N, C-alpha and C positions, 0 to 999 in steps of 0.2 A: 586520514579521511576515512569515512565509512560510506557505504552505499545503502540507500534507503529506497524502497519501492512504495509509492503512495498510490492509493486507488480511490480516495474519496475527497473530503473537504480540504485536503492538503494539495490537491492538483491545481494546476493553473486555472484561473478563472473562478476559484472558490475562495471563501473568506479566510480559511486558515493557511493558504499558500504564503501569506506574509511571514510565517515562521521560517520559510525557506529563502528569504530575501538575500542572504549572503552565501547561499549554497549554489552549487553548479548543476544546472539542469542538463542531464545527459540526453534525455529524449524519451519517446514513448516506448513502452515495454509491456510484456505479458508474462504471467507466471508460467513456468515450465510445466508444473503439475496443476491438476484441477482441484478447485476448492468450491465452496458455496458462498455466495454473497446474498445478504439480506439487507433490506433498507427500511428504516423507520425514522425518517428525517436525516439520519446519518447512516453510513453503511457499516455492516459487520461482515467480516470474512471469517469463516470457520473451516477447520481442517476435517471436521466430522463427516462431511458429505462431498465426495469428489464429483462435482457436477460440471464445472466449466473453468476455463482459464480466466484469470482475473486480468482486466485491462487497466493499465495505469501509467505512471511516469517514474523514471529513475533519476535519483539525485545523488550527488556527492555532497556529504555534509561533514562539518567538523564536529568535534566532541561537544561543543557548546550548543550547536543546533540540535544534535541528537538528544542532549539533555532536555532541551525545550520541547522537542517532539514527545519524549517520554512523559513529561509533565502534562502535556495536552491529552495524551492517550491514557494517562493513569497507569502507566506501566510500572510494575508488573501486576497490579491488582485488578485493573479493569481490562485494558487491552494488554496482550502479552507479545512482546517483540521477539520474533524468532527468525533465524536465517533460512532462506529458501534459495532456489535457483530460478532465475528469470531469463527471458530471451528479449534482447533489445530489437527494435525494428530498424536500427542502424547500427553499424559496427561500433563496439566500445573496446578500445585498446586491442583492435585486431580480431575481435570475435563478437558474435551475436549472443553466445551463451555466457551468462554471467552467474557464477556460483556465489553463495555466501552473502546474499543481499538481505537486509533487514526488512521485514513486513510485520505489521501489527495485526494480530489475530484476536478475535473475541468470540468465545463460545457461549456467552450469555445473551442469547437472542431474545428480544422482547416478543411476547405473544402477538403483539400488533404488527410485527415486522413482516414485510413481503419478500418472498424469494425472488431474487433477480437472476433470471436464467441466462442473461447475456454476459454477466461478469463486468459490465460497464456501468459505473455509477454516474448518473447525469443529473444536472440541476432540474428540479421539478417545479 
């Protein structure tokens, strides 16, 4: 199993969450370190600007689901999957700090994108 942190259209209540149907929802979480989130219909998180902690959800996924997520995100050419540290809002295996969780970054921010200073992608 792999751990994946999702912050946008893969979260519960969003259209792409169906790709996580056979995954285990661990719970709400935030990134340990700060990043920047932009929105332009879909969210983009970049490491280039340490602005805010990103709010999202943690999932345990199998290799097949991770492959499907990679296809959706265009990894490694569009979004790039990298391991980061997150903090769960409820204990996960005895701790709230969880290292080595996958997150999809994208540094190709459209010029029409808006900076999201809250780090929380919501439906608009």
